[in-house]
C-alpha positions in Angstrom: -63.5 -46.4 8.4 -64.4 -43.0 11.0 -66.8 -40.9 10.0 -67.1 -37.1 9.1 -67.5 -35.4 13.0 -69.9 -32.6 13.1 -67.6 -29.4 12.2 -65.0 -30.7 10.3 -66.9 -30.4 6.9 -64.4 -27.5 6.4 -61.3 -29.1 6.8 -63.2 -31.5 3.6 -64.9 -29.0 1.9 -62.2 -29.1 -0.9 -62.9 -33.0 -1.4 -66.2 -32.8 -0.7 -67.3 -29.4 -2.9 -65.5 -32.0 -5.8 -67.8 -34.3 -5.4 -70.3 -32.3 -4.9 -69.6 -30.6 -8.4 -69.9 -34.1 -10.1 -73.6 -34.7 -8.8 -74.3 -31.4 -9.4 -73.0 -30.9 -13.9 -74.4 -34.1 -14.1 -78.2 -33.1 -12.8 -77.6 -30.5 -15.2 -77.2 -32.2 -18.4 -80.0 -34.3 -17.1 -83.1 -33.2 -14.9 -84.4 -36.5 -15.5 -82.0 -38.0 -13.1 -83.0 -38.4 -9.7 -81.4 -38.8 -6.0 -81.3 -42.0 -6.3 -79.1 -42.4 -9.1 -76.7 -39.8 -7.7 -76.2 -42.4 -4.7 -76.2 -44.8 -6.6 -72.8 -43.4 -8.2 -71.3 -42.4 -5.6 -72.0 -46.1 -4.3 -70.2 -47.6 -7.1 -67.2 -44.7 -7.2 -66.3 -46.2 -3.3 -66.1 -49.7 -5.1 -63.9 -47.6 -7.8 -62.0 -46.6 -4.9 -61.5 -49.6 -3.5 -59.9 -50.6 -6.6 -63.5 -53.7 -5.6 -65.1 -52.9 -8.5 -64.2 -52.6 -12.0 -67.8 -51.2 -13.9 -68.8 -48.3 -12.9 -70.8 -45.4 -14.3 -69.8 -42.0 -15.8 -70.6 -40.1 -13.5 -69.3 -42.1 -10.9 -66.3 -42.4 -12.9 -66.1 -38.9 -12.6 -66.7 -38.8 -9.7 -63.0 -40.5 -8.3 -61.3 -38.8 -11.2 -62.5 -35.4 -9.2 -62.1 -36.9 -6.2 -59.0 -38.2 -6.0 -57.5 -35.1 -8.3 -58.4 -32.5 -5.8 -57.1 -35.7 -3.1 -53.7 -35.4 -4.3 -53.7 -31.4 -4.5 -54.7 -30.8 -1.5 -52.7 -34.7 0.7 -56.1 -35.9 1.3 -55.5 -39.6 2.2 -57.4 -42.8 0.2 -59.4 -43.5 3.2 -60.4 -39.8 3.9 -61.8 -39.7 0.4 -63.8 -42.3 1.6 -65.0 -41.0 4.0 -66.5 -38.3 1.8 -67.8 -39.8 -0.1 -69.4 -41.6 3.0 -70.5 -38.2 3.9 -72.1 -37.7 0.7 -73.9 -40.6 0.7 -75.5 -39.7 4.0 -76.6 -36.4 2.7 -78.5 -37.9 0.0 -80.6 -40.6 1.8 -81.4 -37.3 4.7 -81.9 -35.4 1.5 -84.5 -38.1 -0.2 -86.2 -39.1 2.5 -87.0 -35.4 3.6 -87.8 -33.8 0.8 -88.4 -36.1 -2.2 -87.2 -38.2 -5.1 -84.5 -35.1 -6.2 -84.7 -33.4 -3.1 -80.7 -33.8 -2.3 -79.9 -32.7 -6.3 -82.3 -29.5 -5.4 -80.2 -28.7 -2.9 -77.0 -28.9 -4.2 -78.5 -26.6 -6.5 -79.3 -24.1 -4.7 -76.2 -23.6 -3.8 -73.5 -24.8 -6.5 -72.8 -23.3 -9.7 
């Protein structure tokens, strides 16, 4: 599976926003959440979309439900949703490495309601 190229984020913005909004909502209701929790949920969501997993956290299930809805409305394929999940996972890892245990969560908190 290919990954998003630089500048391609705009093309997938509705899907990326749907994924990140679910993560942001979870963090808002659970301030003890850390980036690693978000990363695990994204990985579980990828497994759910690939039909490789049946057990997942409520956050992963919410991410999948939201991603599938946005994908259907905007004509994105499952592979594109998986690509966006991989992109979000990379972002989480980067912010976590650079800014600490809640680096990604704090980052999206500045941009998402």
